[in-house]
N, C-alpha and C positions, 0 to 999 in steps of 0.2 A: 879471484882470479883462478882457473884452476893450474896445478901445476902443466900441464901440457900445451897452455897456450903459454905459459912462461918459455917454456924449451920449444916452442915450433919453429922450426927452419922459415927462410924465407919460400914464401911460394911462388916459385919458376917454372909456370907450366903454362907460360901463354903459348907455346911451340905445340903443346898437344890439339890433336885433331878435335874437330865436329860432331865425331860420333857420338851416340851417347851409347853406354857401358848399357849392357844384356846381362841379364841375373846369374848366370853362369861364368859371366869372367869378372864378377865380384870375390871378395874374400869370401872365406866358408862360415868367418861370427859375421859376416852380414845376413847370412841366409835366413837364419832363425828369428832375428827381430825382424825383419822383412814380412816374412808368412803373418809374425803374431802381430805384428802392429796392422800392418796394411789392407790384411786380408779377414773380413770376422768368418767364423769358425763354419757358419752356413754356408759362406760362399765357396769356402775352401773344399767340402766335403762334397759340394755340386761339382766343383772343378774336377777335383781326384775323382768323382765317380763317374766323368766323360771317361779317362785314360786307364783306367786302375778298376778290378771289379774287388769290392770289399768285402772285409769279412767282417761278419754279424758278429764279433767280439772284440773291432777295434772301437777303442775309446776316440777322443779327442787326442790324446796327448798321441798318440799311435799313428793320428792321422796327421800330427803336426810334426814329428820326427819324418816319418815318411815324405812328405814334400820336402823338407830340407834337405834329404837327402839326394829327393831327385834334382834339385839346383846345382850340387857340387859338378854335375854338366851337361852338354844341352840335349837334355831329351824332349820328349812330348810331354810333360809336365811340364818341364822348363819354360819352352818356350808359351805353350796355355797361360802361365802363370805372369808371363812378360807381356803381353798382348791383351792380358788381365789387369796390370798394372797400370798399363800406359793409357790403356781406354780408362779407367775409374781415376785417374789423377793425371787426366790431361789438363785440366786449369791449372792446376802446381808447376807442370812441365815447362806449362807455357811462361810462366814471371819466371822460373831460374833458368830459362834461357838468354834470358838479357843479361845473365850472368858473364863477366870477360876475362875473369881473374883465383883463384882461389881465396883472394879478402871479398870476393864481391859473394862469390859462394858462401861463405862464410853467415857475412853480413845476413841475406837473407835466410839462411838457417836460424839463426838467432831471432833473429824477426818473428819467425812463425814459431821457435818455444815460447819467446813471450809471451805470444799473442794464444797457444794454447792446444792450436790445431798445425800436430806433427804427422800427423800418415803421410799425408799426399807430401808436404815437405819431407820427406825422410826419402821415400821412394824418389821423389824427383832431386835431391841433391847427390843422392849416394850413385845414380843412371849419370849424373852429369859430365861432360866430359873434362870438367876441369877439376874435377872433384880426385885427388889425388891418393897415396895410401895413408899418407897423415890425415887429412882431411876425411877420409873415411874413419879413420881409428877415432879422429877426434868424434865424431856426428854418430858413432854407435854408442861410445863410452857415454855422451850425452841423452841418448834413447834410454841406452841400459839403467841410466841415474832418474830419469822421468818414469822407467815403469816402473825401480823400487816407490817412487815416491807417490806412484798412481793407485801401487800395490796395498801402500798404509792405506790412503784417502779411503780406496775399495775398503779397508779392516774400517776404517773410522764411519766410513757410510754406512758398512753392513750392519753397523752396532745400532748408528742410526736407523737407519732403515729397517733393523727388530722393533726399536721403541716405536715408530714411525707405525709402525704394522700392528702393536697393539692399542694407540689412540687411534686405529684408523677402524681397528673389532668394536671397539670403544666407542666412535663416532655412527659407524655401522648400525651397532643395538640403538643410540638414539634417535638414528638418523628411522629404525623401522618402527622404533615406537610413534614418533612423530609423521612417519606414514597412515599406521592402524590410528594414532588420535585424531588424523586429518580426513579421514578414510569415514571413521565413524563420524564428526563430526560434518563431512558431508551429506552422509547418508540422513544424517537428523536433519538438516537446513534439506533436505528435499524430500524427507516428506512435512516436513513443516510448511514448505513450500504448495508441496501437494493440496495439503490440509488447504491450504488460502486461497490455493485456486478454486478448491469445493467452496469453501464459505461464501469467495467473490459472485460464484457463479448462482449461491444460491441467495446471496444479496441480491442481485440482479434479477432472479428470477421474482424472488417477495418486491422489487419496486415494480417490475413489470405488472404485475399483479396489482397493485398499487394502484400506479397509474391508470389500468385499465378499470377501479373501481372508481376511482376519482371522476375518469371521462363516464362511466356509467352513473353516477351519482349529478356529474352536471348537465350531462343531456336530462336527466330525471326534474332536476332544478329548472332548465330551460322550458322543458313540457309543463308542469304548477307554475311558472310565471306566465306562459303563453297563457295557460288554462284561467287561471285566474288574474288578470290583466291588474286586477284593483286591492290585490291580498294587502300593499303595503296601508291602501288607503284603510280597510278593512283595520286591519294591526292599529295603526292608529284612532278610530274611533273606538276602539273596545277599550284603549286606555282611556278613552276619554267618558266612555260610558263607565269602568270600573270608577275615576275618577269622581264622575258625578254621583255613583253611590255612596260613594265613603260620604259625600259632602250632606249627602240626604240623608244618610245616617246620623252625621254630627246634628244637621237639624233637627233631626226625629228626636233625638238623647233632650236641643235646647230646647225642642215646645213640648217636651215629658217633663222637664222642670220646671218652664211655663206656668201648664196646666196645675200643676200641683201647689205653686204658688198662689195659683188664680182662686184654684180651691181653699187655700186657708185663707186669705183674704175675705173669700164672700162668705165662708164662717164666722171670722171677727165681722165682717158688717152686718152680719145676719143676728150676732149677740147686742146687738146697738140700736137696731133700727125698726120701728115696729113692724108687724108683718104687714104687706102689702094685700090689700083686698083681693077677695079670689078673682082670676081672669082668665078664660080659656087661652088654654099654652096652645101657641102657635103649632102649625103640624108638621113635623120633621122627620128626618128621615130614620127610618125603623131601623137598630144597626144588623149587621151581620156577621159579627164578632171583629169587626175590623180594625179592634186598639191592635197596635206593634203590627199589622201586616200588613205588607207591602201588594200593592192597588196597582197595576199595569193598565195604562188607558193607550188604546193603538187605535189612530185616527184624531177625527174631531179637527174644528178648528185650530187653528195656532192663537188665536185672539179670546176663544173659550180656554185653552188650558190654566191660564191663572186661576178662575175660577174651578175646572173642575180641583185641582190642587188645595186651592181652600174650605170646599164643600169636603174634598174627603179627609184632608190631614184633622179636621173640624172634630171627624170623629174618630182621632187617632191614628189615621193608617199612613204609609210612609207613601210617599207617591211616586209615582214612574210614569215617564210617555215615549211613546215611540207615531211618530207623524204616520205611520203607515206607508210607508217608500214614496211620500211626496219628495222630502230632502234627504232622511237619513236609509243609509242602504237596507234594503229589505234583511239582507243575509246576517245582519246585526239583532234582526228580533229572536231570534232564536234565543240569543246569551239573556237576553231581556223578559220572558217567556219563562227561560229556566228558573231567573231570580224571584218572579213575580210567584203572590199565594193568590191572588184574584185579579182574570183578568176583563176587563170589561174594553166589549168591539165596538165603537164607533162604526158600524156598519151605512151610514150614509154619506160619510166623506174616508175613505178606505180603497187601495189599492185593490184590484184582482186577488193579485198574486199575497201582498199583506195578509186578507181576507180567508184564503184558503190556508194561508200555514199557519196563522191562529186555529182557526178550526180545526185544521192537521190535529197540531201539538196539542194541545188541549184535550181530544179526542183519545192521542195515542196516552196520554200522559193521567187523564181521569182529572185534568184540573179544572176549577169552574172559571165556568165564562157564561158576563152577561153582554146580550146585544142590544145596543140603542141606535134606535132607529134614525134618531135627530139628533143634531151635532150641538144643539142646546144645552146649558148648564141644566135650566129646569127637565127638559128628557132625561138626562143622567140620574137628577133627583129623586125621579118619578120611577125611575125603573130600579134605584137602590128601593125607596121605600116597599114597591110591590116586590120586590125581593125577599125584603126583609118581612113583610107581614104573612108570604108565603112561608118563611122558616121558622112564625112563632105561630102558623096555624097548623103547622107539620108536627109543632112540638106539643101540640095542646091535646 
């Protein structure tokens, strides 16, 4: 507790009037703290400018001293300051209005000091009707100490403010670096995004081109399938022909082995059996170099095909057969014609399309073709014998 609190007299001012004190009615030691605490310098300069002409050399201290001096009597400046303070602190004035005596007034002042909101309370207390000389002195002394403490706090805060300024400068530099880094990263991301967008557009173009090519190929495939409805059957028959050719090759090799074996057995038999009486040899086909040759027989009766095969394989030939378009597809005939060394065309039992196909193929390729009018085995044998005799005569 302060000394003046211990020595304070009893507050007997209940009989005082209800009119609030005016600024120029207060003690002179009140004007300085009221002007300094309750009015910011910017506002004070504005108010002084309304009633006086300020010198260009006037600083804040000169302004303060002049305003304090004007408050010692009722002047235009004092009245302007009175109105400004009443308007500025209308709220605290209403709060202090309920104080009925000095003790209540002092209690409100202490409460304002504890809360740290003293500017409005300072004016409301000093101008209150119950504020006597002793209360005025006590309140002014309190404000004086508050200003000292505020000054010390300001000095501490200034040091802290300087340190904070240094930290702020460092943080500002770091922030600028971070912003630059973020800007570069954003620029890099923008470039990468633009590159990806361009790449996506290119891929979309390539995808559209691919889809167009697929559609074109699909239409071409549909057209081919429509033009060749039996393509799959042809492929199947072609594989069948390849299988049969492989089988014929295997049989031909086996027959060649059997012939060699038969020749050895005949030699062995002729060495032990006496020579038979000479007899006229039966007529046989004159060879046309048929050994190890592929002979294609086109047409003929299906019942005579085994006889055709036996007749030709007896001479060492590999036998192939095409029915001339009766059951087998005529389109497969070209494959058989290309694989044959000699062609036999059964003209009496063949389709017109197959006949002309055989004739045209042999004419274009120069492949030898024998034409047989009668599909019998004897007619085939006669045709081969005649062709062989013609070949021998040509050699002789």
